[in-house]
Structure formats: C-alpha cells, structure tokens
C-alpha positions in Angstrom: -2.3 13.4 -25.1 -3.2 15.0 -21.8 -0.6 14.9 -19.1 -1.9 14.6 -15.5 -0.9 13.8 -12.0 -1.9 10.5 -10.4 -1.8 10.9 -6.6 -1.7 7.7 -4.5 -1.8 7.5 -0.7 -0.5 4.5 1.2 -0.4 3.3 4.8 2.4 1.9 6.9 0.8 -0.3 9.6 3.0 -2.2 12.0 1.4 -4.5 14.5 2.6 -5.3 18.1 4.4 -8.4 16.7 6.7 -6.2 14.6 5.0 -7.1 11.3 4.2 -4.8 8.5 0.9 -5.0 6.6 1.2 -5.4 2.9 -1.2 -6.1 0.1 -0.7 -9.0 -2.2 -2.6 -8.3 -5.4 -3.5 -10.1 -8.6 -4.4 -7.9 -11.6 -5.0 -9.5 -15.0 -3.1 -12.5 -13.8 0.0 -10.5 -12.7 1.0 -10.9 -9.0 2.6 -8.1 -7.0 3.1 -6.8 -3.5 2.4 -3.2 -2.4 1.4 -1.1 0.5 -2.3 -0.9 1.3 -3.9 2.3 0.0 -4.9 3.7 -3.4 -5.9 6.7 -5.4 -6.9 10.1 -4.3 -10.4 11.1 -5.4 -11.6 14.6 -6.4 -12.5 16.7 -3.3 -10.6 14.4 -0.9 -7.6 15.2 1.3 -4.8 12.7 1.5 -5.6 11.6 5.0 -9.3 11.1 4.2 -8.2 9.1 1.1 -6.1 6.7 3.2 -8.9 6.2 5.8 -11.4 5.5 3.0 -9.0 3.0 1.3 -8.6 1.0 4.5 -12.3 0.9 4.9 -12.9 -0.2 1.3 -10.1 -2.7 1.2 -10.2 -4.1 4.7 -13.4 -2.8 6.4 -10.9 -1.4 9.0 -11.0 2.0 10.5 -7.6 3.5 11.0 -6.1 6.7 12.5 -3.8 8.3 10.0 -0.7 9.4 12.0 2.5 11.2 10.9 3.6 11.6 7.3 6.5 9.3 6.3 7.4 9.9 2.7 6.3 11.7 -0.5 8.0 11.2 -3.9 10.3 14.1 -4.6 11.4 13.1 -8.1 9.7 12.3 -11.4 8.1 8.9 -11.4 6.0 8.0 -14.5 2.9 5.8 -13.9 3.3 2.1 -14.7 -0.2 2.1 -16.2 -0.4 5.4 -18.2 2.8 6.9 -19.7 1.2 10.3 -19.7 0.7 10.3 -15.9 3.2 11.4 -13.3 2.9 9.4 -10.1 2.9 11.2 -6.8 3.0 8.7 -3.9 2.4 9.8 -0.3 3.0 7.4 2.7 1.7 7.8 6.3 2.0 5.8 9.4 -1.4 4.5 10.5 -2.8 2.6 13.5 -5.9 0.5 13.8 -9.0 1.9 15.5 -10.3 -0.9 17.6 -9.7 -4.6 17.1 -8.3 -5.9 13.8 -11.4 -6.8 11.6 -9.6 -8.4 8.6 -7.9 -11.7 8.1 -4.3 -11.3 7.0 -2.3 -14.1 5.5 1.3 -15.0 6.4 2.2 -16.7 3.1 2.9 -14.6 0.0 0.3 -14.7 -2.7 -2.1 -16.9 -0.7 -5.0 -16.2 -3.0 -8.3 -18.2 -2.8 -8.7 -20.9 -5.5 -11.5 -18.9 -7.1 -9.5 -15.6 -7.3 -9.7 -15.5 -11.1 -7.6 -12.7 -12.7 -8.1 -10.1 -9.9 -7.7 -10.3 -6.1 -6.3 -8.5 -3.1 -5.2 -10.3 0.0 -3.6 -8.5 3.1 -0.5 -10.1 4.6 1.7 -9.5 7.6 5.5 -9.5 7.0 8.0 -9.6 9.8 10.0 -6.4 9.7 13.2 -8.4 9.9 12.2 -10.2 6.6 11.4 -7.0 4.7 13.1 -6.8 1.3 12.7 -3.9 -1.1 12.8 -6.3 -4.1 9.7 -8.1 -2.8 7.7 -5.0 -3.8 6.9 -4.4 -7.5 6.7 -0.6 -7.6 9.9 1.5 -7.4 8.5 4.0 -4.9 7.4 1.2 -2.6 11.0 -0.3 -2.9 12.4 3.1 -1.8 10.0 3.3 1.2 10.9 -0.2 2.3 14.6 0.6 2.2 14.0 3.7 4.3 11.8 1.8 6.8 14.5 -0.8 7.3 16.9 1.9 8.4 14.6 3.1 11.2 12.5 0.1 12.3 
C-alpha cells in the first residue's frame, strides 16, 4: 500500500454578528459538522485552494487572511488508513456581500437531500463546542478559537 499525505485547507469566517460559518454535511447518510474548505489539488497553493473551495461550495469569493493553525502531529485520515492528514486553517473574510444562504439550525438539510448534501450554517461564537465537530483536528481548532474569540 502506498502511503501519502492528504492536505486539507479550511476557512475560519466570523461575521459581524459574532457567528462562525460551519458546514453541515451528509455523506452516505452520515451527518457531521466541519469547517468550510477541502482538499489541495496538484499545482495549487494553500491560499488558492481555500479561495477555490469557497467558490465551489458557496459561490462566494473570499480574501484569505492570516494563518491560524496547521496540524503539527500525526493524524491519520478517517477515510484511508494509509493517508496522513495535514490540515491548514486560515482566517478569511468575504469579498463583497454574502451570496449564500446559511442556516441557523443544525443539519437543516432539504427534504430531497438523499445521501449526500452540504449546508452552510452560522453558529454563535458563544455556543461553539468542540464536540459538535466530527473531526479531531476541527475539535482542536474550535478549542483554540474559544480561547481567543
């Protein structure tokens, strides 16, 4: 088996109402909450990746700001045991007006969602809880965010 790195890049977007943007997702019938973002593609820088992901997922241009966190320990991928996950988080801000509709209720998927769906949601910073996030690295980032926001 080939061992490889899986580089993921995520955005931390806080609106003027002190709410954090998260992504509620449904994959193969499993629900989870994560930060918006995704996988680095060949030939792409991490900032370009994050800007592309926001356009793909939300049709929303963003400015990628300062770096917040990168995994500095071994984290195996949840999907492929031969992959090592490297997660990179940046603060981002919207360019222009918000173009996407974000929910306020967790897992507010459309009735026709089927087995796969992504829905953006705003969460009040005061209500953030690391255990609401599925992935261990996201949980660590939320815990760090709570100490500074």
